[in-house]
Structures are given as C-alpha cells and as structure tokens.
C-alpha positions in Angstrom: -9.2 17.5 62.7 -12.7 19.2 64.0 -11.4 17.4 67.1 -8.4 19.3 67.4 -10.0 22.7 65.8 -12.7 22.2 68.7 -9.6 21.9 71.2 -8.0 25.2 70.3 -11.3 26.9 70.5 -11.5 25.7 74.3 -8.5 26.8 74.6 -8.8 30.0 73.4 -12.2 30.6 75.4 -9.8 29.9 78.8 -6.8 32.0 77.6 -4.5 28.8 78.5 -1.4 28.2 76.7 -1.0 24.1 76.9 0.7 22.0 74.8 -0.8 22.3 70.8 -2.4 24.9 71.8 -1.4 28.0 68.8 -1.8 31.8 70.5 -5.3 32.3 70.8 -6.9 35.2 68.4 -8.6 36.8 70.9 -4.8 37.6 72.0 -3.6 39.1 68.9 -3.4 43.0 68.9 -4.0 43.9 65.2 -4.9 47.0 63.6 -8.4 48.2 63.3 -10.8 46.5 60.5 -7.8 43.7 59.9 -9.2 40.0 61.3 -7.2 37.4 62.2 -8.4 33.4 62.2 -6.5 30.7 63.4 -6.5 28.4 60.2 -5.3 25.3 61.6 -3.1 24.1 65.4 0.0 22.1 64.0 0.5 18.7 66.0 3.6 19.4 67.3 4.3 15.6 67.8 3.1 14.5 64.5 3.8 17.7 62.1 6.5 19.7 63.9 7.2 23.1 64.1 6.8 25.2 61.0 9.2 28.0 59.7 8.9 29.0 56.1 5.9 29.1 53.4 5.1 30.1 49.8 2.2 30.1 47.4 1.7 27.6 44.4 0.2 28.6 41.1 -3.0 27.5 42.6 -3.3 29.5 45.5 -2.6 26.2 48.1 0.3 26.6 51.2 3.6 25.0 51.1 4.9 25.0 54.4 8.3 23.4 56.1 8.8 21.8 59.3 12.1 22.9 60.9 13.1 19.6 61.4 11.0 17.6 58.9 8.9 17.4 56.2 7.0 19.4 54.1 3.2 19.9 53.7 0.7 21.2 51.6 -2.2 23.2 52.6 -5.6 24.1 51.0 -7.0 27.0 53.0 -10.7 27.6 53.3 -13.0 30.1 51.2 -13.3 33.6 53.2 -15.2 33.2 55.5 -15.3 29.7 55.5 -14.9 27.4 58.7 -11.4 26.5 59.6 -11.9 23.0 60.0 -12.2 23.5 56.5 -8.5 23.4 56.0 -7.0 20.5 54.2 -3.4 19.7 54.9 -1.1 17.1 53.3 1.8 15.6 54.1 4.2 16.0 50.7 5.5 12.4 50.3 9.1 13.8 49.6 12.7 13.2 51.2 13.4 16.8 51.2 12.0 19.2 53.9 14.2 22.0 57.0 13.3 24.3 54.6 14.0 27.9 56.2 13.0 29.4 52.9 11.1 28.6 50.0 9.8 30.0 46.1 7.6 28.4 44.0 8.7 29.2 40.2 8.0 27.8 37.1 6.4 25.0 38.5 9.0 24.2 40.5 9.8 24.7 44.6 13.2 26.0 45.5 13.9 25.6 48.8 17.2 26.1 51.5 18.0 23.6 54.1 20.1 25.0 57.1 20.7 21.8 58.6 21.9 18.4 58.5 18.9 16.6 57.2 18.5 15.1 53.9 21.9 16.1 51.6 22.4 18.5 54.0 22.9 22.5 53.8 22.1 23.7 50.3 19.8 25.1 47.9 17.6 22.5 46.0 14.9 21.9 43.6 11.8 20.4 43.8 10.0 18.9 40.6 7.1 17.4 39.4 8.6 15.4 36.2 5.1 13.8 35.2 2.3 16.4 35.8 0.7 14.4 38.1 0.2 18.1 40.6 2.6 15.4 43.2 6.2 16.6 43.5 8.6 13.6 42.9 12.4 14.9 41.9 14.1 16.4 44.5 17.7 18.2 43.2 20.7 19.2 45.4 21.8 22.8 43.4 24.3 23.9 45.2 25.7 22.3 48.7 27.0 24.8 51.5 30.2 24.5 53.5 28.8 22.7 56.4 29.0 24.6 59.9 26.7 24.3 62.8 24.2 26.7 63.8 21.0 28.8 62.6 23.0 31.6 60.9 23.0 29.8 57.6 20.9 29.4 54.5 17.7 31.3 54.8 14.8 33.0 52.2 14.9 31.8 48.6 13.2 35.0 46.2 11.6 34.6 42.9 13.9 37.1 40.7 11.6 39.7 39.0 13.2 38.3 35.7 11.2 35.0 36.2 14.2 33.2 35.4 16.2 33.3 38.3 16.1 33.3 42.5 17.8 35.2 44.9 19.2 33.6 47.7 19.5 35.2 51.4 22.6 33.3 53.3 23.8 34.1 57.1 27.1 35.1 58.5 27.7 31.3 59.6 27.6 30.0 56.2 31.2 31.5 54.2 30.9 32.1 50.3 30.2 29.5 47.9 31.9 29.3 44.6 30.5 31.9 41.9 30.6 32.4 38.1 30.1 36.2 38.7 30.8 38.5 41.5 29.3 42.0 41.8 31.0 42.5 44.9 34.6 43.8 44.5 36.3 40.8 46.0 39.3 43.2 48.3 37.5 42.6 51.3 39.1 42.7 54.8 38.4 43.1 58.1 39.5 46.8 58.1 39.5 47.6 61.9 42.1 50.2 62.8 43.1 48.7 66.3 42.7 45.2 67.4 38.9 44.5 68.3 37.8 42.8 71.7 35.2 39.4 71.5 33.5 39.2 74.4 32.3 35.5 74.8 33.7 35.2 71.6 30.5 34.0 69.1 32.1 33.5 65.4 35.2 34.6 66.2 37.4 32.8 64.0 34.5 34.2 61.0 36.2 36.7 58.6 34.2 38.7 55.8 32.8 38.7 53.8 30.0 37.1 55.7 25.9 37.6 55.3 25.4 37.7 52.2 22.8 37.3 49.0 23.3 35.5 45.6 21.5 35.5 42.0 21.0 31.8 40.6 19.8 30.4 37.7 16.9 28.2 37.9 19.0 25.2 36.6 21.8 26.2 39.5 24.5 26.3 37.2 25.0 30.2 37.0 25.7 32.3 40.7 26.4 35.9 40.9 27.0 37.4 44.5 25.0 40.5 44.8 26.0 42.1 48.5 28.1 40.9 51.8 28.3 42.3 55.2 25.0 41.1 56.9 24.8 39.5 60.1 21.8 37.2 59.9 19.4 38.5 57.5 16.9 35.8 57.0 13.8 37.2 54.8 13.3 39.7 52.0 11.6 40.2 48.7 11.4 42.7 45.5 9.1 45.8 45.4 7.5 47.1 42.3 10.5 49.0 40.5 12.5 45.6 41.3 14.5 46.4 44.3 15.2 43.6 47.4 14.8 44.8 50.5 15.5 42.3 53.7 15.7 42.3 57.3 18.9 42.0 58.9 19.4 40.5 62.9 21.1 42.1 65.8 23.5 40.6 68.2 21.9 40.7 71.5 24.4 40.0 73.7 26.4 43.8 72.5 23.1 45.5 73.8 24.6 48.7 75.3 27.9 48.7 73.6 28.8 51.0 71.3 29.2 48.6 68.4 25.6 47.7 68.7 23.4 47.3 65.6 19.9 47.1 66.2 17.6 44.8 64.0 17.0 46.7 60.6 15.6 46.8 57.3 18.3 47.3 54.1 18.1 47.7 50.3 20.1 44.7 48.8 22.6 47.2 47.0 24.2 45.8 44.2 28.1 45.3 44.9 28.0 47.1 48.4 29.0 46.0 52.0 27.1 46.1 54.9 30.3 45.8 57.2 29.3 43.0 59.9 32.6 42.2 61.7 32.9 40.0 64.9 33.1 41.1 68.3 33.5 44.9 68.5 34.6 45.3 64.9 31.3 46.3 63.4 31.5 48.8 60.9 29.5 51.8 62.1 26.7 53.4 59.2 28.8 56.5 58.9 31.9 54.7 57.5 31.2 55.1 53.6 32.8 52.0 52.4 29.7 50.2 53.7 26.1 51.3 52.9 23.6 52.7 55.5 20.2 50.6 56.7 17.0 51.5 55.4 15.5 51.9 58.9 16.5 50.9 62.4 13.7 48.8 63.9 15.2 47.7 67.6 16.0 44.3 68.9 14.3 41.3 67.7 14.8 38.1 65.9 14.0 38.7 61.9 12.2 35.8 60.2 9.9 36.1 57.2 9.6 39.4 55.5 7.1 39.7 52.3 5.2 43.4 50.3 1.6 43.6 50.9 1.0 43.1 46.7 -2.1 41.7 45.9 -3.8 41.8 49.3 -7.2 42.9 49.7 -5.5 46.0 51.9 -6.2 49.4 51.6 -3.3 51.1 49.6 -1.1 51.9 52.4 -0.8 48.2 53.4 -0.8 47.0 50.2 2.6 48.8 49.4 4.0 48.0 52.7 7.0 45.7 53.7 6.0 43.0 56.4 8.7 42.0 58.5 8.2 39.3 61.3 9.8 39.6 64.0 10.0 36.3 65.9 11.0 36.7 69.5 8.7 39.6 70.2 5.8 38.4 68.4 5.1 41.6 66.4 4.7 42.3 62.3 5.5 45.8 61.3 4.2 47.2 58.5 7.4 49.4 57.0 6.3 52.2 54.9 9.2 52.6 52.3 9.8 56.1 50.6 11.9 56.8 47.8 14.4 58.9 49.1 17.5 60.4 46.6 18.8 57.0 44.8 17.6 54.9 47.7 14.8 54.7 50.1 13.9 56.0 53.9 11.3 54.6 56.1 8.5 55.0 58.8 7.0 51.6 60.4 4.3 50.5 63.0 3.1 47.6 64.7 0.5 45.6 62.5 0.2 42.6 64.8 1.5 41.3 67.7 0.8 38.9 71.1 3.2 37.4 73.6 4.0 34.9 72.5 3.7 34.7 68.8 7.3 33.4 67.4 6.2 34.7 64.2 8.5 32.4 61.3 6.8 33.7 57.9 4.1 35.0 55.3 2.8 35.1 52.2 0.0 36.8 50.3 -2.5 34.9 48.4 -3.5 37.0 45.3 -6.6 34.6 44.5 -8.4 35.3 47.8 -6.4 38.5 49.0 -5.3 37.5 52.0 -2.3 37.9 54.3 -1.5 34.2 55.8 1.5 33.3 58.4 2.3 30.9 60.8 4.1 30.7 63.8 6.6 28.1 65.4 10.4 27.4 64.9 12.6 25.9 67.4 10.2 23.4 68.2 7.9 25.7 69.6 4.0 25.5 69.2 2.8 26.0 65.9 0.0 27.2 63.9 -1.0 28.8 60.8 -3.5 31.9 60.9 -5.0 34.0 57.6 -5.8 38.1 58.4 -8.2 39.9 55.9 -9.6 43.2 55.9 -13.0 44.0 57.3 -13.1 47.8 57.1 -14.7 50.1 54.2 -11.8 51.5 53.1 -10.8 51.5 49.3 -8.9 48.0 48.2 -8.3 48.9 45.1 -4.4 48.8 44.2 -2.9 52.0 44.2 0.6 51.9 43.5 2.8 54.7 43.4 5.9 54.9 40.8 8.6 56.7 40.6 8.3 60.2 38.8 10.6 63.3 39.1 14.2 64.1 40.3 13.8 61.0 42.6 13.2 58.7 39.5 16.3 60.5 37.5 18.5 59.5 40.5 16.9 55.5 40.7 17.5 55.6 37.6 20.7 56.7 37.7 22.2 54.5 40.1 20.7 51.1 38.2 22.9 53.0 35.3 26.2 52.4 37.4 25.2 49.2 38.7 25.2 47.9 35.3 28.7 47.9 35.2 29.2 46.1 38.5 31.0 42.9 37.9 32.8 42.9 34.8 35.4 44.9 33.1 34.3 47.5 30.6 36.2 50.1 28.8 32.9 52.7 28.8 32.7 52.2 32.8 35.1 54.7 34.2 34.3 57.6 31.9 30.3 57.0 33.0 31.4 56.6 36.3 34.0 59.2 37.3 31.6 62.4 37.1 29.5 60.8 39.8 32.1 60.1 42.5 31.6 63.3 44.1 27.8 62.9 43.9 25.5 64.6 46.7 23.5 61.4 47.0 25.9 58.7 49.0 24.4 55.7 47.1 25.3 57.3 43.9 28.4 57.5 45.1 28.5 54.5 46.2 27.2 52.4 42.8 29.8 54.8 41.1 32.9 53.8 43.4 32.1 50.1 42.8 31.7 50.2 39.1 35.0 52.0 39.0 36.8 49.1 40.9 35.5 46.3 38.6 38.1 48.5 36.0 41.7 47.6 35.7 43.6 49.8 38.2 46.0 51.1 35.9 42.9 52.4 33.7 42.4 55.1 36.8 45.0 54.8 39.4 46.4 57.9 38.1 43.2 60.0 37.2 42.4 59.2 41.1 45.8 60.6 42.9 44.8 63.7 40.2 41.3 64.3 41.3 41.0 67.7 42.8 36.8 68.2 43.3 37.6 67.1 47.6 34.1 64.9 47.4 35.0 63.0 44.4 38.8 62.6 45.4 37.2 61.2 48.5 35.6 58.4 47.0 38.4 57.7 43.9 41.2 57.8 46.7 38.8 54.6 48.7 38.7 52.7 45.7 42.5 53.2 44.9 43.4 52.3 48.6 40.9 49.4 48.1 42.9 48.1 45.5 46.0 49.7 45.4 49.5 48.5 45.8 52.1 48.9 48.7 54.1 51.0 46.7 51.6 53.2 46.0 51.3 54.5 49.9 53.5 57.8 49.9 51.2 59.1 46.7 48.1 58.1 48.1 48.9 59.7 51.1 50.0 62.9 49.6 47.0 63.3 47.4 44.8 62.4 50.9 47.0 65.8 52.3 46.1 67.9 49.8 42.2 67.4 50.2 41.3 70.6 52.6 39.5 70.4 56.0 38.1 73.4 55.5 34.5 73.1 53.3 34.2 69.5 54.0 30.9 68.5 55.6 30.8 66.0 58.4 30.7 62.9 55.9 33.2 63.7 54.3 35.3 65.0 57.3 34.8 61.5 58.6 35.4 59.5 54.8 38.8 61.6 54.8 39.6 59.8 57.9 38.3 56.5 57.2 40.8 56.7 54.0 43.9 57.5 55.9 42.8 54.5 58.2 42.3 52.4 55.2 45.6 53.5 53.5 47.7 53.0 56.9 46.1 49.3 57.0 45.9 48.1 53.2 49.3 49.8 52.1 51.6 49.9 54.8 52.0 51.5 58.5 52.4 55.5 58.3 56.2 56.4 58.3 57.4 58.9 61.4 56.8 61.9 59.1 53.7 60.6 58.3 52.3 60.1 62.1 53.4 63.7 63.0 51.9 65.6 59.7 48.3 63.0 60.4 48.2 64.0 64.4 49.0 67.7 63.9 45.8 67.3 61.3 43.4 65.8 63.0 44.3 66.4 66.9 42.9 69.7 66.6 39.5 68.5 65.7 39.0 66.0 68.7 36.9 65.9 70.5 34.3 66.7 68.2 30.9 67.2 68.9 29.9 64.3 66.7 30.0 60.8 69.3 31.1 59.2 66.3 33.4 60.9 64.6 35.2 61.9 68.0 35.3 58.2 68.6 36.9 57.8 65.0 39.7 60.6 65.8 40.5 59.0 69.2 41.1 55.8 68.0 43.7 57.4 64.8 45.4 59.3 67.1 45.8 56.4 69.6 47.0 54.0 66.9 49.4 57.3 66.0 50.7 57.4 69.3 49.5 61.5 70.0 50.9 62.8 72.9 48.0 64.3 74.0 45.1 62.1 73.4 45.2 60.7 76.8 44.5 64.0 78.7 41.7 64.8 76.3 40.2 61.2 76.6 40.5 60.4 80.0 37.5 63.2 81.2 35.6 61.9 78.4 35.5 58.3 79.6 34.5 59.7 83.1 32.2 62.4 82.1 30.4 61.5 79.0 26.8 60.9 79.5 25.8 57.5 78.2 28.0 54.2 78.8 28.2 53.7 75.3 29.9 56.5 74.6 32.4 56.0 77.4 33.1 52.7 76.6 33.6 53.8 73.1 36.9 55.9 74.4 38.4 53.6 76.9 37.9 50.8 74.4 40.7 53.2 72.2 42.0 54.3 75.1 43.1 50.9 76.6 45.9 50.6 74.1 47.2 54.4 74.1 50.9 54.2 74.7 52.3 58.1 75.1 50.5 60.8 77.2 50.1 59.2 80.4 50.4 60.5 84.2 49.7 58.8 87.5 46.6 61.1 87.8 45.1 60.1 84.1 45.7 56.8 85.4 44.2 56.8 88.5 41.4 58.4 86.9 41.1 56.1 84.1 41.3 53.1 86.3 39.1 54.2 89.0 36.1 54.3 86.1 36.3 50.7 86.0 34.4 50.2 89.1 31.7 52.6 87.9 31.8 50.4 85.0 31.1 47.4 86.9 27.6 48.9 87.8 26.2 49.3 84.4 24.4 46.7 82.4 23.8 45.3 79.2 23.8 41.8 76.7 25.4 38.5 77.2 28.7 39.5 76.5 28.7 42.7 77.9 30.8 42.2 81.4 33.1 40.4 79.1 33.9 43.2 76.8 34.3 45.4 80.0 36.6 42.8 81.3 38.5 43.0 78.1 39.2 46.5 78.2 40.6 46.1 81.6 43.0 43.1 80.9 44.3 45.3 77.8 44.6 48.4 79.9 46.4 46.4 82.6 48.8 45.5 80.1 50.0 48.3 79.6 51.3 48.8 82.7 54.7 48.5 84.8 55.0 46.4 87.7 55.5 49.5 89.6 52.5 51.5 88.3 50.6 48.2 89.0 51.9 48.5 92.9 50.8 52.5 92.8 47.4 51.6 91.6 46.6 48.5 93.5 44.2 49.6 96.1 42.2 50.8 93.2 42.4 47.9 90.9 41.5 45.5 93.5 38.6 47.4 95.3 35.7 46.0 95.1 32.7 47.5 93.0 29.5 48.8 95.2 26.4 47.4 94.1 24.4 50.7 93.6 22.7 51.7 90.5 24.9 53.3 87.6 25.8 56.6 87.5 27.6 58.2 84.6 29.3 61.4 85.9 28.2 63.6 83.4 26.0 65.7 85.7 25.6 65.8 89.7 21.8 65.0 90.5 19.7 65.3 93.8 16.1 65.5 94.0 14.3 68.3 92.9 10.6 67.8 93.0 7.8 65.1 91.9 7.4 67.0 88.7 3.5 67.2 87.1 3.1 67.9 83.4 1.0 70.8 85.3 3.8 72.0 86.4 6.0 73.0 83.2 3.3 73.3 80.4 2.7 76.8 81.2 6.7 77.3 80.5 7.1 74.8 77.9 6.0 77.3 74.9 8.3 79.6 76.1 10.9 77.9 77.7 11.7 75.9 74.0 11.7 79.4 71.9 15.1 78.9 71.1 18.6 79.7 74.0 18.3 76.2 75.2 21.5 74.4 76.1 22.5 71.4 74.0 25.6 69.6 76.0 23.1 70.3 79.3 20.1 68.6 77.5 22.1 65.5 76.4 24.2 65.1 79.6 20.4 64.9 81.6 19.1 62.1 78.8 22.0 60.4 80.0 22.0 61.3 83.8 18.7 59.7 84.4 19.3 56.9 82.5 17.7 57.5 79.2 20.6 56.3 77.6 20.8 53.2 79.4 17.1 51.7 77.7 16.8 54.5 74.6 18.6 55.1 71.5 19.2 58.3 69.7 21.1 59.5 67.3 23.0 55.5 66.8 23.8 55.6 70.4 22.0 54.0 73.6 20.1 51.0 74.3 17.6 49.2 72.7 15.6 47.6 75.3 13.2 51.0 74.6 11.5 52.8 71.6 14.5 54.5 69.1 14.2 58.3 70.1 15.3 59.8 67.2 12.3 60.5 65.1 10.7 61.6 68.2 10.2 64.7 66.8 8.1 63.7 64.1 5.8 61.6 66.2 5.5 64.4 69.7 4.9 67.5 70.2 6.6 69.4 73.0 3.4 68.7 75.6 3.0 64.7 74.4 6.7 64.1 74.4 6.6 65.8 77.8 3.6 63.4 78.8 5.3 60.6 78.1 8.3 61.2 80.1 6.3 62.0 83.2 3.8 59.9 83.1 4.8 56.7 80.7 1.5 54.6 81.9 -1.0 56.8 80.8 -0.2 55.4 77.2 1.9 52.5 76.8 3.6 51.9 73.2 2.5 49.1 71.9 5.7 48.3 70.5 7.8 48.3 74.3 4.4 47.4 76.2 5.2 44.6 79.3 2.9 41.5 79.7 1.7 40.4 82.8 2.6 36.8 83.3 0.1 35.0 85.6 1.2 31.4 86.8 -0.5 28.8 88.0 0.6 29.1 91.7 -0.8 32.4 91.8 2.6 34.4 91.6 2.8 37.0 88.8 5.6 38.0 86.4 5.6 41.1 84.5 8.3 42.0 81.8 8.2 40.9 77.6 9.1 37.6 76.0 12.6 37.8 74.7 13.2 34.2 73.3 11.5 30.7 73.2 13.0 27.5 73.1 10.2 24.5 72.5 7.8 25.2 75.8 9.9 27.8 77.5 9.7 31.7 77.3 12.6 33.8 78.2 11.3 36.5 79.7 12.9 40.1 80.5 12.0 41.2 83.8 13.9 44.6 83.8 14.6 47.1 81.0 17.5 48.4 82.6 19.5 45.3 82.4 18.7 43.2 79.0 20.4 40.3 80.8 17.8 40.2 83.5 15.9 37.3 81.7 13.2 34.5 83.8 12.4 31.4 82.0 9.1 30.4 82.2 7.4 27.2 81.7 4.3 27.3 79.4 2.4 24.6 80.8 2.9 26.8 84.5 1.3 30.0 82.8 -2.6 30.7 83.8 -3.0 33.7 81.4 -0.9 36.9 79.7 -2.1 39.8 79.8 -1.2 43.3 78.1 0.5 45.0 81.7 -1.0 48.3 82.8 2.2 49.5 84.2 5.1 50.8 81.7 8.5 49.5 82.3 9.5 52.7 82.0 9.9 54.0 85.6 8.2 57.1 86.5 10.1 59.8 88.4 13.1 59.8 86.3 13.0 63.9 85.8 12.3 64.3 89.6 16.5 64.8 89.9 16.0 67.8 87.2 15.5 71.4 87.7 13.3 73.3 85.0 15.8 74.2 82.8 17.6 70.9 82.8 13.7 69.5 81.6 13.7 72.2 79.0 17.2 71.4 77.4 16.5 67.5 77.8 12.8 68.4 75.8 14.8 70.6 73.1 17.4 68.2 72.7 15.2 65.1 72.0 13.2 67.6 69.6 15.7 69.0 67.6 16.9 65.2 66.7 20.3 66.2 68.4 21.0 69.0 66.1 23.1 71.2 67.9 22.1 74.1 65.1 18.6 73.8 65.5 16.7 76.8 66.1 15.8 75.6 70.2 19.5 76.1 70.5 20.1 79.5 68.6 20.8 82.6 71.4 18.6 84.9 72.8 
C-alpha cells in the first residue's frame, strides 16, 4: 500500500494521468483556507471504481464499487499519513450499490444492476455483534430495466425509523402501501410530442420518484414523482429533503431543455418530467418549481455540511457533486416563503474529477469524497478547514413569517395520502394563497378527498385565485360529464386583475380540461379562441408559446399569420423552435406567402446547434410540417424544400448586423451610468442579446443555451461596468465554473475545451462552447498534462456588431433580469 501511495505522489509531482493515478491534489482547485488530501488511489483492476459511500457508527467509511464488492475504510487521523488509510474488503455477497445508508446498525443499499439478486433495496446486518456483516436481505426488487437511471441514493429518515429511496426515471413505480401523490397521473400535453433520438420513448409518467420505507422494508410510501434522474439527496435541519436532478444533455439549446437543478422533495408533488419534447415547464402549476437551476452536468452524491469543522456558512451548505464537469458546488439555501431559494458557488473542482459521493464525518469534522464511476480511475479524498474563522455550529432556525409559512405547508401536507373528513375545511381557505407552495399543498390535500365532497364547492368558488386551484383539482379528478360545467366555470374567471402566473394557470386549466374531460365543442372552441387570441403574442415568451399551442389546437385562423414572423424573427433559436413546434400542426390560416416564409426558416435552422438530439428534433418538426401540405403545395415549394442550407454561422434574423467598431470598456464607460438612467429599449436589448449569439450559450429567464453561465441572476453579482468588462474582455477574469482546460498531448498537440463526459480511460471534451455536440475523445494515456486555459471559451468582439445604444439596451436587459417594468425601461 505504501508503494502505491508513493507512486501516486510521483504522478502528482509530474502531473501525469496514467492508469491507477487518481487526480493529484495540486490540480484540484478548492476554496481559500480549505485543504484537500488524496488518501487512497483505488487499484482499478483489484477494487474497481467507487461510486457510493456512507459512515458507520464508529466513524469508518463504507464504500461500494459500481460493479463489485463493498469496502470498509478506516481513515488516518487528521494530519496523519495517507499511507495509514486502512482498506478492508467486506466478505459479503452484495455490492454494486449506488446509494448506502447506515441506520440502527444495518446498511441499507440500492443495487442498480444485474449483480447479486438484481436491482432493488437491500439490508445488510451483523447478526452476532462481531463487527462483521453477515446477512443480506432483499427488501424489495424493482422491475428490471437496463440503464443507469434507476435505484440511486438511500437516505436515513429524520424519524430514525425509516429510509428514503431515490429512484431515476428508468425504473417504474413499485407497489406502495400509501401514496402521497394523487394517482391520476397522465402525460397532459396538448399537441403530440416529438422525440428526437427517442431515448426512453415508451416511458410514461410517473417516473423519477422518491419513497419512504420502513426499516423492515414492509411499508412503502410514495412521496414525490416527476424527476428525470435525481441521484443524491439529504435532509436539512428542518426535516426538508433536497435532491439534485439531472438534465437531458441531448436537448441542450431546445426550448424544453431543463438544466440540472436542486429541488425540494415536496410531499405529493409532481416535477413534470416527460420524454421527448413534452417536459413540463416550471410555469405550469400542476407541477412545482426547482429551488435552483445549476446548469449542465451529471448529478451524483449530495450532503449537507452538518458536523463539519467548517465555517458556519459551509456547515449549513448543501454540497452537490457534478460527475462529468468535475465540480462540487456549495448550495446556500435561504428560506423563501413556504420553501427555499438558493445561491451556489464552486467549492472544489478539477478536470478530470469524476465526483461520485461525499460524507461528513462528525468524529473528525472532515469531509470525505470519492471519484470514480463507469470504470474510471477512483480515489478517496479528505477536505479539512485550515483557516482562522470560527467553526462553531451556528444554525439559523426558521423564524417569523417564514416559519409560519413553513408550518402551514407542513400542516397541509399532513392531509396528503389519505381521506380525512377535516381536510376540505382546513385546506380550502389556502387554495388562493399568495404562496405557490401553499396552494400546491392545499390542492393535493383536497385531491385526496372524495370528489363528491368538494366538487360543487370548486364549481361555485368565486375568488379567482382559489377558483383556479380548485378547478385544477376537479379537472384532474373529474368525470367526462363534468366538462361543460368546468369550462363554464373557467369562462367566468375574468382575465382582468389576474397576474401573469394566474393567467398561465387559467390557460393550463383549459388545456387539462380538454385533455382529461373531453375535446371542446365547436362553441367552446369559438369562445376560447375569442378569449385568448387577443393575448397572443405575449411579451412573456413562455405564456406566448402556451397561447400559440392552444390556438393551433383550437384551429384559430389567425394564429399562423401571427406566428410565422415570430419563427423568423425571435432573437433565440429556442423561441423560434418553440413556435415552429406548434405551427407544424396548424391547419387553418395558411397563405402561399406564409408557407414560403415558414419553410425557408428550416434552411436557417439547419445552421443552429445543440445537443445530440437537436438535428433530429428539427427534422421531426419539418416532417410533420410537410405532412400538412398537399401535393400541389409541395410542387410550388419544391425549390425551397430541396434547397441545401449554406454552411455558415447561424443568424437569428431578429436584427440586421454589420461591423461597427472594436469596442473597448473605455469607449463606453463615460456614458454607462448616464445611459442606463431610464428610457432604454427592452425589445432591442433582448434582440441584441440574441443577434450576437448570447442565447446560443447562456440561459436567461429560462431560455437559451447552457454551456455558459446562467445570466438570470447577473444583476445581483455585477454592476454595469463589471458586466461590460466581462462581455468585452471575456478572458480578463474567467469563471471558475465555466473555464476551459488546456490538454497538452504527448505528441505535442494542444486541445482546448471542457470535459463533458468520461468512460473508463477516455475523456470526452467539448471544444466549441457554441456547439454542445462538438466533442473530441481523448485517451488519458495520451495526455501529458492538463492545465487551466488562460483564454475564455467565450469569443471576444461579440459586441463589435452593435451600436452604442444597442450595447446599453443589452446591459439594461441583463441587469433588469428581463423585466420590462424595471426603471431602466421607464420612458424619459
């Protein structure tokens, strides 16, 4: 073992990445005053690649190879030699665990593979008290399905009498003795979806779930559904559970793409994962929103910092691992209404650093984390704090109005999962609550009660906000014969006075009613068109696209003429594709000119870039659009349909550009503050953001790419000058989160990019941030060294095509968080 450790030191000093050399600590960037140690480089051929860990009651680590046995690790004392790390292979017919928890002397683990007795939840016990585990029980097997999106974490319940299991979307629901999620799940999409490459094409809701399980494995309670492939989870001090859900990287740069995100696992709720283009957006109130979008990545282990001898800020942080990008984030949760909001920062990172799991050991106050997975090189590390700041615990309990709201949410959640004669009376007053999570908890409480006990109350509710929530519940549980009464009740809710989210919810209720209770009559179609057509197009892109979809569904003759200019002129490819997806099925309102304009768009769309499914989704839209043409129309459009797209950089058509000048910060600094004092042009700012390609890499207000930083919260981090500098001089200060690496090869070549994925000894590196699909595979054995690049992946000179007013409008757009009512946009 000492020889192996000495070898790892040799590799660290030379910065080589040969076989059986875990990432050297001198390549790991960590927050100031924290120290990271490499305790153990896992011999791959003998001990595999470790993916999950937990602590036993003696402060020892338990770890599992992804495809093999369990190991028990006794770490060295603080400041001791890593060579003193003791590794014991556990003599058990169990392993391949992607999640483990030590509860009341037993190990609970989830197997996600065909090893041992197959996928399922297991319990491992020490029956004779000799400190050696000797009994393996399969508590529950899961339906067999190949793939990694299956059983993941196991988390000890805060009651000490249960565990919570986290299961991805490739494993269907098991049987439950109790269910907090109303069992009326459907796909609930108005127009047929498109599939792209068709990953998990046949999987239907509900998928991606969390359940509470008694320690004997006999009682199973479904808590939440609708995740994609959530992996790690942990409880905070208040007993609220959080998880880190995965993205679908194939869908990057498409309007339905959802980045990785931290979510609160809310009782009885639905998070809206659907396959293909059918994922529910955050704005739909039959789902719940995430706490925080993180960005592209591959979520793995998570843990709160409780018990660590870290400054209080990091003791309270929710640490989350991103496997593919090699980053551990510290997520700082903040009570917000009945739920939470969050900020996050990079805590440690390296490339490659395939982070799998982490634990906090309260006996020594250290964090331990592992790397590995998919047969990549594995290692065990320890993080300690070496600074002078106090490490005394400083929890901040809920108090004041926030505590009242959290207590109210939990009191409503107590009615989830079973009929209770008090539930309707208790929950009904909160259906119109200003807090979305309170409304959600109240609705779910109502939905678990017999419909007959509250149906008339829902149809007769006069308060608009409460009526919207009550009618959503009734639509989800009602019968076909309720359709006309429900539509009549929706028609009575005036749009006047409704805020944006309430307007979106009203439209969503019509959607659900037509899907679940029956297609609209001719008169209902006419009246619904008359109601919503004047709102389209809307300034809010999400609502505008919901309106477009509904109007196409209803056969509105005016929607095509309104939508074709948006397909051709919207400033982001996501917005254009969102409209085109609906327009592909429009039957009424076409003219030869509109057909020509629409099909010319496909030539431009062929230059757009995105994830692995991107091109196929565009083909799906074009195929369905062609199916709506007559043979005569195809003949007229033949030249356009057969035209080959030019190989050139994408242009979005929202703004005509030409070279203006090589702008510097000094050119604009003198007009910066005066120029932003109101009177800016919101639409021009948004169009400028799209015209120079910003939407291609950056998300802003739930639209845009995900390769670069999400800019939605940029106003809280940058002043006008700082933001201007980051745009004009992108290499002056490169974001830790999104910096690229220089891969110097043994043959002298230099490859610049970011690791996007790993498999065994191969790194998949993105070499063009404008194209998520531009991936180059590199063998670890061919790499001489890896160093942070001094050049940003964001190209300089993007604003050289803009006039001074365009740049000021762009800055105002970003600093206003995209709010057209912000003071920057007040008329002079």
